[in-house]
Gaussian input, Z-matrix of N, CA and C with variables (Angstrom, degrees):
# hf/3-21g

backbone

0 1
 N
 C     1     B1
 C     2     B2     1     A1
 N     3     B3     2     A2     1     D1
 C     4     B4     3     A3     2     D2
 C     5     B5     4     A4     3     D3
 N     6     B6     5     A5     4     D4
 C     7     B7     6     A6     5     D5
 C     8     B8     7     A7     6     D6
 N     9     B9     8     A8     7     D7
 C    10    B10     9     A9     8     D8
 C    11    B11    10    A10     9     D9
 N    12    B12    11    A11    10    D10
 C    13    B13    12    A12    11    D11
 C    14    B14    13    A13    12    D12
 N    15    B15    14    A14    13    D13
 C    16    B16    15    A15    14    D14
 C    17    B17    16    A16    15    D15
 N    18    B18    17    A17    16    D16
 C    19    B19    18    A18    17    D17
 C    20    B20    19    A19    18    D18
 N    21    B21    20    A20    19    D19
 C    22    B22    21    A21    20    D20
 C    23    B23    22    A22    21    D21
 N    24    B24    23    A23    22    D22
 C    25    B25    24    A24    23    D23
 C    26    B26    25    A25    24    D24
 N    27    B27    26    A26    25    D25
 C    28    B28    27    A27    26    D26
 C    29    B29    28    A28    27    D27
 N    30    B30    29    A29    28    D28
 C    31    B31    30    A30    29    D29
 C    32    B32    31    A31    30    D30
 N    33    B33    32    A32    31    D31
 C    34    B34    33    A33    32    D32
 C    35    B35    34    A34    33    D33
 N    36    B36    35    A35    34    D34
 C    37    B37    36    A36    35    D35
 C    38    B38    37    A37    36    D36
 N    39    B39    38    A38    37    D37
 C    40    B40    39    A39    38    D38
 C    41    B41    40    A40    39    D39
 N    42    B42    41    A41    40    D40
 C    43    B43    42    A42    41    D41
 C    44    B44    43    A43    42    D42
 N    45    B45    44    A44    43    D43
 C    46    B46    45    A45    44    D44
 C    47    B47    46    A46    45    D45
 N    48    B48    47    A47    46    D46
 C    49    B49    48    A48    47    D47
 C    50    B50    49    A49    48    D48
 N    51    B51    50    A50    49    D49
 C    52    B52    51    A51    50    D50
 C    53    B53    52    A52    51    D51
 N    54    B54    53    A53    52    D52
 C    55    B55    54    A54    53    D53
 C    56    B56    55    A55    54    D54
 N    57    B57    56    A56    55    D55
 C    58    B58    57    A57    56    D56
 C    59    B59    58    A58    57    D57
 N    60    B60    59    A59    58    D58
 C    61    B61    60    A60    59    D59
 C    62    B62    61    A61    60    D60
 N    63    B63    62    A62    61    D61
 C    64    B64    63    A63    62    D62
 C    65    B65    64    A64    63    D63
 N    66    B66    65    A65    64    D64
 C    67    B67    66    A66    65    D65
 C    68    B68    67    A67    66    D66
 N    69    B69    68    A68    67    D67
 C    70    B70    69    A69    68    D68
 C    71    B71    70    A70    69    D69
 N    72    B72    71    A71    70    D70
 C    73    B73    72    A72    71    D71
 C    74    B74    73    A73    72    D72
 N    75    B75    74    A74    73    D73
 C    76    B76    75    A75    74    D74
 C    77    B77    76    A76    75    D75
 N    78    B78    77    A77    76    D76
 C    79    B79    78    A78    77    D77
 C    80    B80    79    A79    78    D78
 N    81    B81    80    A80    79    D79
 C    82    B82    81    A81    80    D80
 C    83    B83    82    A82    81    D81
 N    84    B84    83    A83    82    D82
 C    85    B85    84    A84    83    D83
 C    86    B86    85    A85    84    D84
 N    87    B87    86    A86    85    D85
 C    88    B88    87    A87    86    D86
 C    89    B89    88    A88    87    D87
 N    90    B90    89    A89    88    D88
 C    91    B91    90    A90    89    D89
 C    92    B92    91    A91    90    D90
 N    93    B93    92    A92    91    D91
 C    94    B94    93    A93    92    D92
 C    95    B95    94    A94    93    D93
 N    96    B96    95    A95    94    D94
 C    97    B97    96    A96    95    D95
 C    98    B98    97    A97    96    D96
 N    99    B99    98    A98    97    D97
 C   100   B100    99    A99    98    D98
 C   101   B101   100   A100    99    D99
 N   102   B102   101   A101   100   D100
 C   103   B103   102   A102   101   D101
 C   104   B104   103   A103   102   D102
 N   105   B105   104   A104   103   D103
 C   106   B106   105   A105   104   D104
 C   107   B107   106   A106   105   D105
 N   108   B108   107   A107   106   D106
 C   109   B109   108   A108   107   D107
 C   110   B110   109   A109   108   D108
 N   111   B111   110   A110   109   D109
 C   112   B112   111   A111   110   D110
 C   113   B113   112   A112   111   D111
 N   114   B114   113   A113   112   D112
 C   115   B115   114   A114   113   D113
 C   116   B116   115   A115   114   D114
 N   117   B117   116   A116   115   D115
 C   118   B118   117   A117   116   D116
 C   119   B119   118   A118   117   D117
 N   120   B120   119   A119   118   D118
 C   121   B121   120   A120   119   D119
 C   122   B122   121   A121   120   D120
 N   123   B123   122   A122   121   D121
 C   124   B124   123   A123   122   D122
 C   125   B125   124   A124   123   D123
 N   126   B126   125   A125   124   D124
 C   127   B127   126   A126   125   D125
 C   128   B128   127   A127   126   D126
 N   129   B129   128   A128   127   D127
 C   130   B130   129   A129   128   D128
 C   131   B131   130   A130   129   D129
 N   132   B132   131   A131   130   D130
 C   133   B133   132   A132   131   D131
 C   134   B134   133   A133   132   D132
 N   135   B135   134   A134   133   D133
 C   136   B136   135   A135   134   D134
 C   137   B137   136   A136   135   D135
 N   138   B138   137   A137   136   D136
 C   139   B139   138   A138   137   D137
 C   140   B140   139   A139   138   D138
 N   141   B141   140   A140   139   D139
 C   142   B142   141   A141   140   D140
 C   143   B143   142   A142   141   D141
 N   144   B144   143   A143   142   D142
 C   145   B145   144   A144   143   D143
 C   146   B146   145   A145   144   D144
 N   147   B147   146   A146   145   D145
 C   148   B148   147   A147   146   D146
 C   149   B149   148   A148   147   D147
 N   150   B150   149   A149   148   D148
 C   151   B151   150   A150   149   D149
 C   152   B152   151   A151   150   D150
 N   153   B153   152   A152   151   D151
 C   154   B154   153   A153   152   D152
 C   155   B155   154   A154   153   D153
 N   156   B156   155   A155   154   D154
 C   157   B157   156   A156   155   D155
 C   158   B158   157   A157   156   D156
 N   159   B159   158   A158   157   D157
 C   160   B160   159   A159   158   D158
 C   161   B161   160   A160   159   D159
 N   162   B162   161   A161   160   D160
 C   163   B163   162   A162   161   D161
 C   164   B164   163   A163   162   D162
 N   165   B165   164   A164   163   D163
 C   166   B166   165   A165   164   D164
 C   167   B167   166   A166   165   D165
 N   168   B168   167   A167   166   D166
 C   169   B169   168   A168   167   D167
 C   170   B170   169   A169   168   D168

   B1=1.4562
   B2=1.5206
   B3=1.3089
   B4=1.4797
   B5=1.5336
   B6=1.3477
   B7=1.5216
   B8=1.4707
   B9=1.3088
   B10=1.4866
   B11=1.5262
   B12=1.3468
   B13=1.4820
   B14=1.4434
   B15=1.3263
   B16=1.4470
   B17=1.5168
   B18=1.3599
   B19=1.4159
   B20=1.5274
   B21=1.2832
   B22=1.4242
   B23=1.5350
   B24=1.2859
   B25=1.4193
   B26=1.5882
   B27=1.3095
   B28=1.4367
   B29=1.5556
   B30=1.3903
   B31=1.4380
   B32=1.5494
   B33=1.3396
   B34=1.4292
   B35=1.5053
   B36=1.3563
   B37=1.4713
   B38=1.5456
   B39=1.3422
   B40=1.4616
   B41=1.5243
   B42=1.3573
   B43=1.4521
   B44=1.5504
   B45=1.4163
   B46=1.4571
   B47=1.5028
   B48=1.3114
   B49=1.5148
   B50=1.5167
   B51=1.3058
   B52=1.5033
   B53=1.4632
   B54=1.3371
   B55=1.4786
   B56=1.5270
   B57=1.2889
   B58=1.5372
   B59=1.4747
   B60=1.3518
   B61=1.5063
   B62=1.4545
   B63=1.3346
   B64=1.5231
   B65=1.5921
   B66=1.3478
   B67=1.3965
   B68=1.5890
   B69=1.3589
   B70=1.4436
   B71=1.5619
   B72=1.2723
   B73=1.4445
   B74=1.5621
   B75=1.3047
   B76=1.4233
   B77=1.5700
   B78=1.3647
   B79=1.4536
   B80=1.5369
   B81=1.2699
   B82=1.4315
   B83=1.5036
   B84=1.3542
   B85=1.4635
   B86=1.5283
   B87=1.3498
   B88=1.4530
   B89=1.4984
   B90=1.3148
   B91=1.4769
   B92=1.5694
   B93=1.3877
   B94=1.4070
   B95=1.4482
   B96=1.3910
   B97=1.4479
   B98=1.5091
   B99=1.3316
   B100=1.5115
   B101=1.4566
   B102=1.2950
   B103=1.4863
   B104=1.5362
   B105=1.3149
   B106=1.4528
   B107=1.5403
   B108=1.2912
   B109=1.4366
   B110=1.5760
   B111=1.2527
   B112=1.4245
   B113=1.5806
   B114=1.2882
   B115=1.4679
   B116=1.5552
   B117=1.3452
   B118=1.4141
   B119=1.5342
   B120=1.3438
   B121=1.4475
   B122=1.5167
   B123=1.3392
   B124=1.5248
   B125=1.5235
   B126=1.3282
   B127=1.4963
   B128=1.5260
   B129=1.2655
   B130=1.4714
   B131=1.5622
   B132=1.3295
   B133=1.4043
   B134=1.5070
   B135=1.2701
   B136=1.4873
   B137=1.4798
   B138=1.2917
   B139=1.4448
   B140=1.5770
   B141=1.3254
   B142=1.4210
   B143=1.5279
   B144=1.2854
   B145=1.5102
   B146=1.5034
   B147=1.3047
   B148=1.4983
   B149=1.6077
   B150=1.3925
   B151=1.5016
   B152=1.4808
   B153=1.3144
   B154=1.4660
   B155=1.5439
   B156=1.3170
   B157=1.4495
   B158=1.5332
   B159=1.4015
   B160=1.4753
   B161=1.5256
   B162=1.2428
   B163=1.4785
   B164=1.5248
   B165=1.2977
   B166=1.4962
   B167=1.5305
   B168=1.3569
   B169=1.4563
   B170=1.4547
   A1=109.91
   A2=119.89
   A3=123.56
   A4=111.71
   A5=113.47
   A6=117.38
   A7=111.34
   A8=117.90
   A9=121.47
   A10=111.55
   A11=115.89
   A12=117.35
   A13=113.50
   A14=118.12
   A15=120.26
   A16=111.83
   A17=114.01
   A18=119.85
   A19=111.16
   A20=119.29
   A21=122.64
   A22=110.93
   A23=120.51
   A24=126.35
   A25=109.13
   A26=116.18
   A27=119.49
   A28=110.52
   A29=116.63
   A30=120.68
   A31=110.97
   A32=118.25
   A33=124.36
   A34=109.61
   A35=118.88
   A36=121.49
   A37=109.39
   A38=117.74
   A39=121.16
   A40=111.37
   A41=116.73
   A42=121.71
   A43=111.54
   A44=116.33
   A45=115.03
   A46=110.45
   A47=113.55
   A48=120.41
   A49=108.93
   A50=117.31
   A51=120.50
   A52=113.67
   A53=120.39
   A54=122.51
   A55=108.15
   A56=114.57
   A57=117.98
   A58=111.27
   A59=118.87
   A60=121.63
   A61=108.30
   A62=114.44
   A63=120.64
   A64=106.39
   A65=117.31
   A66=118.26
   A67=109.13
   A68=113.89
   A69=120.82
   A70=110.09
   A71=117.49
   A72=119.29
   A73=112.69
   A74=116.19
   A75=118.81
   A76=107.49
   A77=114.37
   A78=118.09
   A79=108.11
   A80=119.81
   A81=125.05
   A82=105.81
   A83=117.65
   A84=123.07
   A85=105.57
   A86=115.83
   A87=119.05
   A88=110.52
   A89=119.69
   A90=118.23
   A91=112.17
   A92=117.88
   A93=116.43
   A94=118.25
   A95=117.75
   A96=120.58
   A97=112.45
   A98=119.37
   A99=119.49
   A100=110.55
   A101=118.79
   A102=118.19
   A103=111.90
   A104=119.56
   A105=123.39
   A106=110.90
   A107=119.08
   A108=122.27
   A109=107.43
   A110=121.74
   A111=122.73
   A112=111.57
   A113=116.14
   A114=122.11
   A115=113.87
   A116=115.40
   A117=119.77
   A118=115.19
   A119=117.94
   A120=122.91
   A121=109.84
   A122=120.80
   A123=126.52
   A124=111.40
   A125=118.97
   A126=120.84
   A127=108.91
   A128=118.56
   A129=119.47
   A130=113.64
   A131=118.84
   A132=121.28
   A133=111.82
   A134=119.19
   A135=124.42
   A136=113.12
   A137=115.05
   A138=121.35
   A139=109.62
   A140=115.32
   A141=121.97
   A142=110.83
   A143=117.97
   A144=116.66
   A145=110.61
   A146=115.09
   A147=119.05
   A148=105.16
   A149=111.44
   A150=114.31
   A151=113.56
   A152=120.03
   A153=121.18
   A154=111.94
   A155=115.85
   A156=120.46
   A157=110.64
   A158=113.53
   A159=118.38
   A160=112.09
   A161=117.69
   A162=120.66
   A163=112.44
   A164=117.54
   A165=121.17
   A166=110.59
   A167=117.92
   A168=116.81
   A169=110.45
   D1=-41.92
   D2=-177.94
   D3=-61.67
   D4=-44.03
   D5=179.57
   D6=-65.84
   D7=-38.89
   D8=175.57
   D9=-62.22
   D10=-37.19
   D11=175.40
   D12=-64.52
   D13=-41.32
   D14=175.32
   D15=-59.70
   D16=-49.00
   D17=-179.21
   D18=-59.62
   D19=-39.44
   D20=177.36
   D21=-63.12
   D22=-40.60
   D23=178.69
   D24=-64.34
   D25=-42.91
   D26=179.46
   D27=-66.86
   D28=-41.60
   D29=178.69
   D30=-61.92
   D31=-44.12
   D32=178.31
   D33=-61.07
   D34=-40.42
   D35=-177.62
   D36=-70.93
   D37=-19.22
   D38=176.81
   D39=-90.34
   D40=1.29
   D41=174.63
   D42=87.26
   D43=14.31
   D44=-179.66
   D45=-81.61
   D46=152.28
   D47=179.78
   D48=-82.65
   D49=117.93
   D50=-178.53
   D51=-87.11
   D52=152.08
   D53=177.19
   D54=-68.17
   D55=150.40
   D56=178.51
   D57=-68.60
   D58=-29.08
   D59=-175.76
   D60=-145.91
   D61=132.99
   D62=176.50
   D63=-129.01
   D64=117.22
   D65=178.46
   D66=-66.74
   D67=140.14
   D68=177.71
   D69=-71.17
   D70=134.06
   D71=179.11
   D72=-73.60
   D73=132.91
   D74=-178.82
   D75=-130.68
   D76=131.31
   D77=179.80
   D78=-121.86
   D79=121.20
   D80=178.88
   D81=-83.01
   D82=122.67
   D83=-178.00
   D84=-91.76
   D85=126.18
   D86=173.59
   D87=-139.73
   D88=-172.38
   D89=-174.47
   D90=-67.47
   D91=-20.32
   D92=177.02
   D93=-77.75
   D94=-20.47
   D95=179.89
   D96=-122.77
   D97=5.95
   D98=-175.08
   D99=-64.07
   D100=-44.33
   D101=-179.21
   D102=-57.75
   D103=-49.65
   D104=179.20
   D105=-60.17
   D106=-37.49
   D107=-179.30
   D108=-70.29
   D109=-45.39
   D110=177.62
   D111=-62.30
   D112=-42.53
   D113=177.20
   D114=-59.89
   D115=-38.19
   D116=-178.78
   D117=-88.53
   D118=-13.04
   D119=-178.21
   D120=-49.47
   D121=136.06
   D122=6.13
   D123=-87.64
   D124=3.25
   D125=176.42
   D126=-67.08
   D127=157.04
   D128=174.91
   D129=-55.47
   D130=156.64
   D131=-177.47
   D132=-87.19
   D133=-2.40
   D134=179.24
   D135=-159.71
   D136=175.76
   D137=178.76
   D138=-74.96
   D139=152.34
   D140=177.38
   D141=-147.06
   D142=153.62
   D143=178.94
   D144=-71.17
   D145=131.51
   D146=-178.82
   D147=-138.13
   D148=99.63
   D149=-178.01
   D150=-66.89
   D151=-14.54
   D152=-173.93
   D153=-88.94
   D154=-20.69
   D155=-177.51
   D156=-55.60
   D157=-51.01
   D158=-179.06
   D159=-65.24
   D160=-32.80
   D161=-179.88
   D162=-63.00
   D163=-26.68
   D164=-173.86
   D165=-90.41
   D166=-3.88
   D167=-178.97
   D168=-82.33

């Protein structure tokens, strides 16, 4: 969520139109994805929709 907030600020500073609402990404950690989550820490353990990523390209 923090990284998306920074991306949103950068996009706004570039004059991009931001969406009115962006759902916060949530990843439930369980035994099936715990290893990947630990390996990627502090990055997210999986992919998530990020509408601001494309705006910054």
